Backbone and ligand atoms as CSV (ligand in chain L), in Angstrom:
chain,resi,resn,atom,element,x,y,z
A,1,MET,N,N,0.808,-1.186,0.024
A,1,MET,CA,C,-0.017,0.011,-0.017
A,1,MET,C,C,0.884,1.246,-0.010
A,2,LYS,N,N,1.945,1.238,0.907
A,2,LYS,CA,C,2.808,2.393,0.917
A,2,LYS,C,C,3.515,2.622,-0.473
A,3,LYS,N,N,3.854,1.433,-1.054
A,3,LYS,CA,C,4.480,1.518,-2.357
A,3,LYS,C,C,3.568,2.112,-3.458
A,4,LEU,N,N,2.323,1.725,-3.370
A,4,LEU,CA,C,1.312,2.246,-4.278
A,4,LEU,C,C,1.203,3.739,-4.067
A,5,LEU,N,N,1.176,4.153,-2.879
A,5,LEU,CA,C,1.003,5.562,-2.571
A,5,LEU,C,C,2.189,6.346,-3.149
A,6,ALA,N,N,3.404,5.735,-2.950
A,6,ALA,CA,C,4.651,6.428,-3.426
A,6,ALA,C,C,4.600,6.561,-4.907
A,7,VAL,N,N,4.149,5.537,-5.593
A,7,VAL,CA,C,4.037,5.604,-7.048
A,7,VAL,C,C,3.020,6.669,-7.448
A,8,LEU,N,N,1.866,6.624,-6.817
A,8,LEU,CA,C,0.847,7.655,-7.146
A,8,LEU,C,C,1.424,9.064,-6.918
A,9,THR,N,N,2.170,9.214,-5.817
A,9,THR,CA,C,2.675,10.545,-5.526
A,9,THR,C,C,3.649,10.996,-6.589
A,10,ILE,N,N,4.460,10.035,-7.071
A,10,ILE,CA,C,5.437,10.369,-8.169
A,10,ILE,C,C,4.712,10.766,-9.429
A,11,VAL,N,N,3.661,9.924,-9.764
A,11,VAL,CA,C,2.925,10.195,-10.975
A,11,VAL,C,C,2.241,11.608,-10.867
A,12,CYS,N,N,1.686,11.846,-9.719
A,12,CYS,CA,C,0.967,13.123,-9.402
A,12,CYS,C,C,1.906,14.232,-9.486
A,13,CYS,N,N,3.127,14.164,-8.899
A,13,CYS,CA,C,4.098,15.242,-8.896
A,13,CYS,C,C,4.516,15.520,-10.299
A,14,PHE,N,N,4.746,14.507,-11.144
A,14,PHE,CA,C,5.216,14.788,-12.479
A,14,PHE,C,C,4.081,15.429,-13.273
A,15,GLY,N,N,2.838,15.084,-13.027
A,15,GLY,CA,C,1.726,15.676,-13.621
A,15,GLY,C,C,1.721,17.201,-13.336
A,16,VAL,N,N,1.916,17.475,-12.056
A,16,VAL,CA,C,1.907,18.952,-11.597
A,16,VAL,C,C,3.070,19.660,-12.309
A,17,THR,N,N,4.201,19.006,-12.327
A,17,THR,CA,C,5.401,19.662,-12.960
A,17,THR,C,C,5.139,19.912,-14.416
A,18,ALA,N,N,4.576,18.967,-15.087
A,18,ALA,CA,C,4.325,19.128,-16.475
A,18,ALA,C,C,3.373,20.261,-16.774
A,19,ALA,N,N,2.285,20.328,-15.937
A,19,ALA,CA,C,1.235,21.287,-16.176
A,19,ALA,C,C,1.651,22.708,-15.775
A,20,PHE,N,N,2.489,22.841,-14.711
A,20,PHE,CA,C,2.760,24.186,-14.269
A,20,PHE,C,C,4.243,24.497,-14.324
A,21,ALA,N,N,5.057,23.544,-14.709
A,21,ALA,CA,C,6.506,23.739,-14.742
A,21,ALA,C,C,7.070,24.199,-13.398
A,22,VAL,N,N,6.334,23.939,-12.356
A,22,VAL,CA,C,6.806,24.239,-10.996
A,22,VAL,C,C,6.518,22.997,-10.157
A,23,ASP,N,N,7.570,22.502,-9.485
A,23,ASP,CA,C,7.344,21.344,-8.627
A,23,ASP,C,C,7.010,21.825,-7.223
A,24,GLY,N,N,5.754,21.676,-6.865
A,24,GLY,CA,C,5.240,22.160,-5.577
A,24,GLY,C,C,6.042,21.604,-4.399
A,25,GLY,N,N,6.349,20.258,-4.458
A,25,GLY,CA,C,7.018,19.628,-3.403
A,25,GLY,C,C,8.481,20.112,-3.207
A,26,GLU,N,N,9.153,20.333,-4.313
A,26,GLU,CA,C,10.513,20.893,-4.275
A,26,GLU,C,C,10.582,22.239,-3.721
A,27,TYR,N,N,9.640,23.065,-4.262
A,27,TYR,CA,C,9.524,24.469,-3.807
A,27,TYR,C,C,9.193,24.550,-2.320
A,28,TYR,N,N,8.321,23.738,-1.907
A,28,TYR,CA,C,7.996,23.671,-0.532
A,28,TYR,C,C,9.242,23.313,0.384
A,29,LYS,N,N,9.908,22.344,-0.041
A,29,LYS,CA,C,11.087,21.927,0.735
A,29,LYS,C,C,12.098,23.095,0.866
A,30,LYS,N,N,12.251,23.771,-0.194
A,30,LYS,CA,C,13.242,24.903,-0.224
A,30,LYS,C,C,12.753,26.128,0.516
A,31,HIS,N,N,11.530,26.481,0.333
A,31,HIS,CA,C,11.064,27.786,0.763
A,31,HIS,C,C,10.081,27.791,1.899
A,32,CYS,N,N,9.502,26.647,2.266
A,32,CYS,CA,C,8.466,26.646,3.292
A,32,CYS,C,C,8.768,25.762,4.489
A,33,ALA,N,N,9.546,24.722,4.217
A,33,ALA,CA,C,9.747,23.698,5.304
A,33,ALA,C,C,10.528,24.225,6.471
A,34,ALA,N,N,11.341,25.258,6.309
A,34,ALA,CA,C,12.108,25.812,7.477
A,34,ALA,C,C,11.110,26.251,8.561
A,35,CYS,N,N,9.993,26.767,8.206
A,35,CYS,CA,C,9.015,27.188,9.226
A,35,CYS,C,C,7.891,26.165,9.443
A,36,HIS,N,N,7.431,25.633,8.378
A,36,HIS,CA,C,6.279,24.751,8.431
A,36,HIS,C,C,6.599,23.237,8.565
A,37,ARG,N,N,7.898,22.944,8.611
A,37,ARG,CA,C,8.360,21.546,8.720
A,37,ARG,C,C,7.659,20.752,7.527
A,38,ASP,N,N,7.153,19.554,7.811
A,38,ASP,CA,C,6.562,18.792,6.769
A,38,ASP,C,C,5.073,19.086,6.622
A,39,GLY,N,N,4.612,20.107,7.350
A,39,GLY,CA,C,3.217,20.523,7.210
A,39,GLY,C,C,2.236,19.852,8.218
A,40,SER,N,N,2.821,18.794,8.887
A,40,SER,CA,C,1.836,18.088,9.723
A,40,SER,C,C,1.824,18.517,11.191
A,41,GLU,N,N,2.734,19.421,11.534
A,41,GLU,CA,C,2.788,19.870,12.938
A,41,GLU,C,C,2.813,21.386,13.048
A,42,SER,N,N,2.334,21.942,14.050
A,42,SER,CA,C,2.364,23.392,14.196
A,42,SER,C,C,3.697,23.703,14.917
A,43,SER,N,N,4.221,24.847,14.638
A,43,SER,CA,C,5.485,25.295,15.204
A,43,SER,C,C,5.396,26.803,15.409
A,44,LYS,N,N,6.170,27.318,16.364
A,44,LYS,CA,C,6.131,28.728,16.615
A,44,LYS,C,C,6.508,29.502,15.363
A,45,ALA,N,N,7.602,29.034,14.653
A,45,ALA,CA,C,8.077,29.745,13.494
A,45,ALA,C,C,7.045,29.725,12.366
A,46,GLY,N,N,6.231,28.703,12.334
A,46,GLY,CA,C,5.172,28.541,11.328
A,46,GLY,C,C,3.838,29.099,11.790
A,47,GLY,N,N,3.883,29.915,12.776
A,47,GLY,CA,C,2.668,30.649,13.233
A,47,GLY,C,C,1.586,29.738,13.878
A,48,ASP,N,N,2.105,28.525,14.347
A,48,ASP,CA,C,1.192,27.626,14.952
A,48,ASP,C,C,0.056,27.108,14.105
A,49,VAL,N,N,0.253,27.171,12.804
A,49,VAL,CA,C,-0.808,26.610,11.894
A,49,VAL,C,C,-0.406,25.206,11.391
A,50,VAL,N,N,-1.294,24.426,11.177
A,50,VAL,CA,C,-1.015,23.098,10.587
A,50,VAL,C,C,-1.563,23.130,9.184
A,51,LEU,N,N,-0.704,22.887,8.120
A,51,LEU,CA,C,-1.091,22.961,6.760
A,51,LEU,C,C,-1.757,21.645,6.268
A,52,LYS,N,N,-1.270,20.543,6.853
A,52,LYS,CA,C,-1.724,19.280,6.423
A,52,LYS,C,C,-3.208,19.147,6.801
A,53,GLY,N,N,-4.012,18.597,5.861
A,53,GLY,CA,C,-5.436,18.458,6.084
A,53,GLY,C,C,-6.218,19.504,5.452
A,54,GLN,N,N,-5.542,20.615,5.043
A,54,GLN,CA,C,-6.280,21.686,4.332
A,54,GLN,C,C,-6.363,21.296,2.830
A,55,THR,N,N,-7.370,21.726,2.226
A,55,THR,CA,C,-7.561,21.473,0.766
A,55,THR,C,C,-6.716,22.388,-0.106
A,56,ALA,N,N,-6.400,21.977,-1.277
A,56,ALA,CA,C,-5.700,22.804,-2.220
A,56,ALA,C,C,-6.347,24.148,-2.424
A,57,LYS,N,N,-7.717,24.117,-2.434
A,57,LYS,CA,C,-8.475,25.349,-2.623
A,57,LYS,C,C,-8.233,26.332,-1.434
A,58,GLU,N,N,-8.239,25.755,-0.245
A,58,GLU,CA,C,-8.059,26.626,0.960
A,58,GLU,C,C,-6.706,27.244,0.906
A,59,ILE,N,N,-5.666,26.460,0.606
A,59,ILE,CA,C,-4.356,26.947,0.583
A,59,ILE,C,C,-4.150,27.945,-0.475
A,60,GLU,N,N,-4.755,27.749,-1.637
A,60,GLU,CA,C,-4.622,28.737,-2.757
A,60,GLU,C,C,-5.303,30.039,-2.322
A,61,MET,N,N,-6.440,29.955,-1.670
A,61,MET,CA,C,-7.174,31.118,-1.258
A,61,MET,C,C,-6.313,31.882,-0.194
A,62,LYS,N,N,-5.720,31.185,0.736
A,62,LYS,CA,C,-4.909,31.834,1.785
A,62,LYS,C,C,-3.637,32.451,1.202
A,63,LEU,N,N,-2.926,31.749,0.344
A,63,LEU,CA,C,-1.667,32.334,-0.225
A,63,LEU,C,C,-2.013,33.540,-1.072
A,64,THR,N,N,-3.059,33.476,-1.852
A,64,THR,CA,C,-3.495,34.612,-2.658
A,64,THR,C,C,-3.886,35.753,-1.721
A,65,GLY,N,N,-4.573,35.431,-0.685
A,65,GLY,CA,C,-4.974,36.389,0.323
A,65,GLY,C,C,-3.763,37.115,0.961
A,66,TYR,N,N,-2.762,36.378,1.360
A,66,TYR,CA,C,-1.548,37.031,1.878
A,66,TYR,C,C,-0.925,37.942,0.902
A,67,LYS,N,N,-0.973,37.497,-0.328
A,67,LYS,CA,C,-0.327,38.260,-1.368
A,67,LYS,C,C,-1.069,39.646,-1.638
A,68,ASP,N,N,-2.402,39.544,-1.625
A,68,ASP,CA,C,-3.096,40.794,-1.842
A,68,ASP,C,C,-3.635,41.460,-0.626
A,69,GLY,N,N,-3.216,40.948,0.547
A,69,GLY,CA,C,-3.578,41.650,1.817
A,69,GLY,C,C,-4.974,41.402,2.338
A,70,THR,N,N,-5.645,40.364,1.841
A,70,THR,CA,C,-6.982,40.146,2.309
A,70,THR,C,C,-7.075,38.962,3.274
A,71,TYR,N,N,-5.967,38.370,3.584
A,71,TYR,CA,C,-5.997,37.258,4.526
A,71,TYR,C,C,-4.856,37.357,5.487
A,72,GLY,N,N,-5.020,36.851,6.735
A,72,GLY,CA,C,-3.891,36.787,7.613
A,72,GLY,C,C,-4.255,36.982,9.073
A,73,GLY,N,N,-3.384,36.403,9.939
A,73,GLY,CA,C,-3.563,36.579,11.368
A,73,GLY,C,C,-2.484,37.498,11.951
A,74,ALA,N,N,-2.139,37.281,13.210
A,74,ALA,CA,C,-1.197,38.171,13.889
A,74,ALA,C,C,0.174,38.157,13.264
A,75,LYS,N,N,0.540,37.123,12.617
A,75,LYS,CA,C,1.890,37.129,12.023
A,75,LYS,C,C,1.794,37.126,10.517
A,76,LYS,N,N,0.845,37.825,10.000
A,76,LYS,CA,C,0.663,37.748,8.533
A,76,LYS,C,C,1.866,38.462,7.757
A,77,ARG,N,N,2.541,39.360,8.447
A,77,ARG,CA,C,3.699,40.031,7.768
A,77,ARG,C,C,4.649,39.035,7.122
A,78,THR,N,N,4.926,37.968,7.983
A,78,THR,CA,C,5.887,36.979,7.527
A,78,THR,C,C,5.420,36.316,6.252
A,79,MET,N,N,4.188,35.959,6.235
A,79,MET,CA,C,3.670,35.247,5.034
A,79,MET,C,C,3.359,36.194,3.840
A,80,GLU,N,N,3.155,37.502,4.141
A,80,GLU,CA,C,3.034,38.466,3.069
A,80,GLU,C,C,4.305,38.557,2.287
A,81,ARG,N,N,5.435,38.501,3.075
A,81,ARG,CA,C,6.741,38.566,2.412
A,81,ARG,C,C,6.935,37.339,1.515
A,82,VAL,N,N,6.589,36.110,2.080
A,82,VAL,CA,C,6.802,34.818,1.360
A,82,VAL,C,C,5.844,34.863,0.144
A,83,ALA,N,N,4.573,35.078,0.300
A,83,ALA,CA,C,3.611,34.928,-0.744
A,83,ALA,C,C,3.754,36.044,-1.802
A,84,GLY,N,N,4.259,37.164,-1.385
A,84,GLY,CA,C,4.382,38.303,-2.379
A,84,GLY,C,C,5.233,37.959,-3.499
A,85,LYS,N,N,6.153,37.015,-3.341
A,85,LYS,CA,C,7.104,36.612,-4.331
A,85,LYS,C,C,6.530,35.453,-5.233
A,86,LEU,N,N,5.437,34.923,-4.891
A,86,LEU,CA,C,4.968,33.732,-5.632
A,86,LEU,C,C,4.087,34.151,-6.862
A,87,ALA,N,N,4.477,33.474,-7.971
A,87,ALA,CA,C,3.626,33.673,-9.176
A,87,ALA,C,C,2.402,32.842,-9.065
A,88,PRO,N,N,1.298,33.158,-9.741
A,88,PRO,CA,C,0.097,32.304,-9.637
A,88,PRO,C,C,0.311,30.857,-9.855
A,89,GLU,N,N,1.186,30.469,-10.812
A,89,GLU,CA,C,1.379,29.022,-11.056
A,89,GLU,C,C,2.144,28.376,-9.893
A,90,GLU,N,N,3.000,29.188,-9.206
A,90,GLU,CA,C,3.701,28.668,-8.030
A,90,GLU,C,C,2.690,28.441,-6.882
A,91,ILE,N,N,1.776,29.369,-6.698
A,91,ILE,CA,C,0.721,29.215,-5.671
A,91,ILE,C,C,-0.091,27.930,-5.984
A,92,GLN,N,N,-0.451,27.802,-7.222
A,92,GLN,CA,C,-1.196,26.648,-7.657
A,92,GLN,C,C,-0.455,25.272,-7.338
A,93,ALA,N,N,0.793,25.298,-7.694
A,93,ALA,CA,C,1.588,24.050,-7.457
A,93,ALA,C,C,1.757,23.789,-5.991
A,94,LEU,N,N,2.027,24.850,-5.186
A,94,LEU,CA,C,2.113,24.692,-3.730
A,94,LEU,C,C,0.848,24.249,-3.084
A,95,ALA,N,N,-0.270,24.758,-3.618
A,95,ALA,CA,C,-1.641,24.430,-3.057
A,95,ALA,C,C,-1.896,22.912,-3.365
A,96,ASP,N,N,-1.568,22.544,-4.643
A,96,ASP,CA,C,-1.794,21.174,-4.985
A,96,ASP,C,C,-0.951,20.191,-4.112
A,97,TYR,N,N,0.306,20.607,-3.893
A,97,TYR,CA,C,1.186,19.754,-3.088
A,97,TYR,C,C,0.677,19.670,-1.624
A,98,ILE,N,N,0.416,20.835,-1.034
A,98,ILE,CA,C,-0.043,20.863,0.343
A,98,ILE,C,C,-1.428,20.096,0.493
A,99,GLY,N,N,-2.258,20.322,-0.481
A,99,GLY,CA,C,-3.571,19.678,-0.476
A,99,GLY,C,C,-3.454,18.110,-0.573
A,100,SER,N,N,-2.348,17.677,-1.042
A,100,SER,CA,C,-2.160,16.186,-1.191
A,100,SER,C,C,-1.321,15.569,-0.027
A,101,LEU,N,N,-1.034,16.389,0.970
A,101,LEU,CA,C,-0.254,15.889,2.137
A,101,LEU,C,C,-1.068,14.900,2.952
L,1,HEC,C1,C,9.698,32.515,8.024
L,1,HEC,C2,C,8.724,31.497,8.360
L,1,HEC,C3,C,7.749,31.019,7.256
L,1,HEC,C4,C,8.023,30.585,5.977
L,1,HEC,C5,C,9.344,30.468,5.310
L,1,HEC,C6,C,6.736,30.238,5.410
L,1,HEC,N1,N,5.754,30.439,6.291
L,1,HEC,FE1,FE,3.750,30.046,5.972
L,1,HEC,N2,N,3.280,30.912,7.808
L,1,HEC,C7,C,4.228,31.408,8.693
L,1,HEC,C8,C,3.545,32.066,9.774
L,1,HEC,C9,C,4.194,32.826,10.969
L,1,HEC,C10,C,2.155,31.946,9.529
L,1,HEC,C11,C,0.948,32.522,10.285
L,1,HEC,C12,C,0.694,33.896,9.638
L,1,HEC,C13,C,-0.540,34.585,10.234
L,1,HEC,O1,O,-0.588,34.946,11.383
L,1,HEC,O2,O,-1.506,34.795,9.346
L,1,HEC,C14,C,2.036,31.170,8.238
L,1,HEC,C15,C,0.832,30.832,7.703
L,1,HEC,C16,C,0.693,30.101,6.497
L,1,HEC,C17,C,-0.518,29.688,5.842
L,1,HEC,C18,C,-1.894,29.938,6.433
L,1,HEC,C19,C,-2.337,28.790,7.220
L,1,HEC,C20,C,-3.749,29.027,7.827
L,1,HEC,O3,O,-4.423,27.999,7.949
L,1,HEC,O4,O,-4.101,30.157,8.131
L,1,HEC,C21,C,-0.205,29.015,4.757
L,1,HEC,C22,C,-1.185,28.403,3.731
L,1,HEC,C23,C,1.284,29.079,4.659
L,1,HEC,N3,N,1.769,29.702,5.730
L,1,HEC,C24,C,1.915,28.493,3.570
L,1,HEC,C25,C,3.289,28.682,3.355
L,1,HEC,C26,C,4.021,28.228,2.166
L,1,HEC,C27,C,3.341,27.555,1.032
L,1,HEC,C28,C,5.277,28.650,2.301
L,1,HEC,C29,C,6.406,28.495,1.279
L,1,HEC,C30,C,6.200,29.149,0.021
L,1,HEC,C31,C,5.404,29.279,3.609
L,1,HEC,N4,N,4.180,29.248,4.174
L,1,HEC,C32,C,6.610,29.740,4.144
L,1,HEC,C33,C,5.593,31.308,8.603
L,1,HEC,C34,C,6.288,30.985,7.433
């Protein structure tokens, strides 16, 4: 079962890469994991939010919201800086990746 999931994940990631030319998983590891770890636990650096379990749609809405200033909590400045640099296709790829966690 684990093997099947791994294969599905690989197929899925390649699909995302082909469609958006951005690998959400790779981008996440480089630019998000320092604060959000693997997404399954809350941490102080990550604003005590848990990303795992949220849908791609929710993540997309939140990242877009940080970018345009319509979403955020007490520590939104941190995410506004992060999200401000993201292109729409990067937001999409990250949302798809996080939604699949
Ligand atoms: C420097 C630390 C840091 C980095 C790097 C970082 N985040 Fe965050 N993130 C936070 C903090 C702090 C919050 C809480 C912000 C607030 O109060 O609204 C947060 C909140 C979020 C939320 C909102 C969660 C919710 O349910 O409200 C999402 C989605 C998110 N981050 C995704 C990302 C993604 C994707 C990346 C990489 C592109 C990333 N973050 C990189 C610190 C970080």
